[in-house]
N, C-alpha and C positions, 0 to 999 in steps of 0.2 A: 305550958303549951305555948307555941309561937303564934305569930300573927295569922298564919294561914292553916287551913285544913288540907288534908291530902285529897287531891281531885280524883284519885282512883277509887275512893270509897263509894259505896252505892249511893248514899245520900248526895254527896257533892257532885258526882259524875252526872246524875240525873238533873241536879239543879242547873248545871252548866248547859247540858246538851238537850235535855228533854223539856226545858222551860224557855229556851231562847232559840228561836228559829234561825236567827242570823248566825249564831255561833255553830249550830248544827250544819247549816249550809256550808259555812267556811270549812268546817271539819271534814265533811264528806268530800268536798272538792279537793282538799289537801291530801286525803288519805287514799282515795280510790283511783284506779286507773281509767279515768274518764277522758275522752277526747276533748279537744278544745271546743268543738261545737256541741258537746254533750254535757256541759257543766250544769250542775244543779242551780236553779235560780229561785225556786220557791218550793216549799214543802208543806205538807199537812201531817200532823202527828196521828198515828194509829194506836189502838189499844196495846198495852204492853203484853198482855196475855195472848198466847197462841193456844187455843183450846183444842186438845186432841180429839179426834173423832172416835178413837178407840176407848172403850170403857176400861176402868181400873187404872188408867194412866194419869199421872199427875200433870197438872197444868204446867206449862213451861213459861217462865218469866224472862223476858229480855229487857235490856236497859232502855233502849230506844227503838221504836219502829216508826217509820214515816214513808210517805210517797211523795215524789216530786211532780213537777209540771207535766212530765211525760207519763205519769202513773208508774214509773219504776219504783220498786219497793226497796227500802234500806233497813237492815237489821244491824244494830250496833250493840256489842256486848263488851263489858270490861270483866275479864276473868282473872281472879286473883291467884288461883291454884290450878295448875295444869293436871288433868286426869286423862287416862288413856281413852276414855269413852267420850271426851269432849268433841272429837271430830264427828262422831255419829250424832251427837246432840245438835251440833251446828247444821249438819245435813238435814236432820229431822225438822228443825225450825225453818230452814230455807225452803225445803220441799212443801211444808204446810203453807208458808206464805205464798208460794207460787200457785199452789192448787186453789187456795181460798180466794184468789182474785176473781175467778169465774163465777158469775151469778147465773141463775137459771135462764136458759135461752141464749146465753152469750156464746160466741164462737172462740175456738182456740186461738185464732189470730188476735184476739183481744188481750192475750196474756203478755205481760211486760216483764223485763228482766228483774231478777232479785239479786241484790248485793248484800252479802253478809260480811260485816267488818268486825273482826274479833281481836281485841287488844289483850294480850296475855302478859301477866305480871311475872312470868317465869320463862326461862329458856327451855324449850322442849325438843328442839332438833340440835343434837350435840355434834353432828358431823359436818356442820357448816357454820360459817360466821354470818351468813345472810340473816337478816332480821325481818324482811318483808317477803311473805309467801303468798303468791296469787294463784289460786286453783281455779280451773275452769273445765268445761267439757270440750275435749279436743279429740281429733282423730289420731290414733297412735302413729300411723304411718305417715300422715301429713299433718303435723301439729299446727300448721297455719290455718287448717280448717277448724274453725271454732264455732260452737253453739253458744251464742252470747246471752242466753237466758239465765244462766246461773254463774255467779261469781262468788267465791269464798276466799276471803283474805284473812290471814293471820299475821299479826305483828308481835314479835317477841321484844317486849320493851327493854329488858335488861341488856340486850345486844346493841341497842341503838346508841350510837356515838355521834353527837352533832358535828364534831370536827371532821368526820369522815363522810358527811352527807352534804352535798352542795346542790342537789338537783332542784328541789322546790322549797322555797323559803318558808312558806306557811306549813308545810309538812314538818320541817325541823322545829318550827316554833311551837306547834301543837304538841309534838312529842316531847319537847323540852318542858312544856307546861305539865305534862303528865308524869314525867320522870324526875324532874328537879324540884317541884314544889311539894312540900309536906309540912308537918308540924314544926320541924326544926328550921324552916326558912324564915329568917328575920327580914331579909331584903331580897326582893325578887330580882332576877337578872334584868339588866337594862334593856336587852332586846325584847323581852316579853312586855316590859312596861311601855316601850315606845310603840308597839303595834296595838292599834285600837281594839282588835278582837281578843287577843290574849290579855290585854289590860282589863277588858271587861270581865273575862273569865277569872282573873285574879281577884277582882272586886267581889265576885260571887262567892269565892271560897275563903274570904276573910272570916275568921272565927267570930268576929263581932256581929256578923249578919245572922247568926243562928241562935235559936231559943234554947233554953235548958232542955226541953224535951227532945229537940233535934240533936243536941249534943249527946244526950243519953243514947239515942238511936245510933249515932255515929260511933260512940265508944263500944256499943254492943256489937256493931258490925265487925270491928277489929278483933273483939274477943272471939267471935265466931270464926273468923279467918284463922286465928291462932289455934283454936281447937281443931278445925278441919285440917290445917297443915300438920299438926301433931299426929292426927289419926292417919293421914296419908303417909307421913314419914315412918310411923310405926309399921304400917302395912308393908311399905317398901323394904324396911329392914328385915321383916319376917320373910318376905319373898327372897331377899338376897341371902339370908341365913339358910333358908331351905335349899336354895341353889348351891351355896357353898358346901352344905352338908352332903348334898347329892353328889357333887363333884368329888369330895373327899372320899365318900363311900365308894364311888366308882373307881377312884384311884386305888383304894385299898383292895377292892375286888380284882382290879386289873393286876396289881402287884401279886396278889395271891395266885391268880391264874397264871401269871408270867412265871412265878417260881415253880408252880406245878409243871408247867410246860417245859421249863428249863431242866427240872429234875428228870422228867420223862425223856427229854432229848439226851441228857447226860447219860442216863441209864442205857438208852439205845446205842449211843456212841460207844460206851464201854463194852457192851455186849458184842458189837461189831468188831471191835479191836480184839476181843478175846477169841472170836470165831476165826479171825485171820491168823492169830498166833497158833491156834489149834490146827488149822488147815496146813500151815507151813510145817508143823511137826509131823503131821500125817503124810504130807508129801515127801518129806525127808525119809520117812520110814518106808516109802514106796507104795503106799496105798493107791488104788485106782482113783482117778479124778471124780468119777460118778459117785463113788462111795464117800469121798471127802465132802462133796457137795451135799450129800444126803445128811451127814452127821453134823455139819457146821451151819447149814442154812444158806451158804453162799451159792452163787451160780457156778456152773462148770467153767464159764468164761472167766469169772473172778479167780477161781482156783488155778486155772491154767496160767493166769497172769502173775501169780505170786512167785 
């Protein structure tokens, strides 16, 4: 194992961002679409668990919850494996955080915005190269009319390329920290070492800072990720197999129906040609048009035109 641990693991991610307010503040300001006069300057951590009010529902654990000097709430999650229901889970957590702000007797005007920042270790939108996705509540006809109380951000880490991103230096540094540092890193990039915030984060994820028990938990986390990824891959392959079999069956059925239709059309065309030949012979023999039409199934107009 190398000098550093992977900061995307549950243990290390929380060590960096749930134990050090200064790093969490820097991270939020770098990652969120906050105006210059709306930067986070101080935070207080909140409990990780968001307890559902519905019975028989499991508790939802998030990586970091905090509120800032304006009582805006922030939920930060590092998601290793993308699943189709993760969108709903994020909305569920964000909605609970929003609702649970109000205490008895408080007014709706006391509600403050909730920001949900979700770092995804897999690409999930394959029709775009964009890696930063900012969802909000907007009026469809007038998208500049925005309800600012709910912001949901997804970042597809595999798509991030530092050489193509020049907007915010700290955004690039934090994303490089998350995507470039792992067990194989012997020497950290110079830019990360020179910045005091990412340098502090690098010190936190040094392997030597962790006990044997913590390392066992760290290794167990990656074992569980591997198992979950295998299960999701197997389920995806089964779905794709079922879809392929359904398409093949549909094609076979279509071919069968097409052949039957072609045969029927061929027979009909042959019968029509036979009727025309018979009508011509009858017409040559001088039979009345009405009688020819009766015996061949052709119309009198068709018989006259022969």
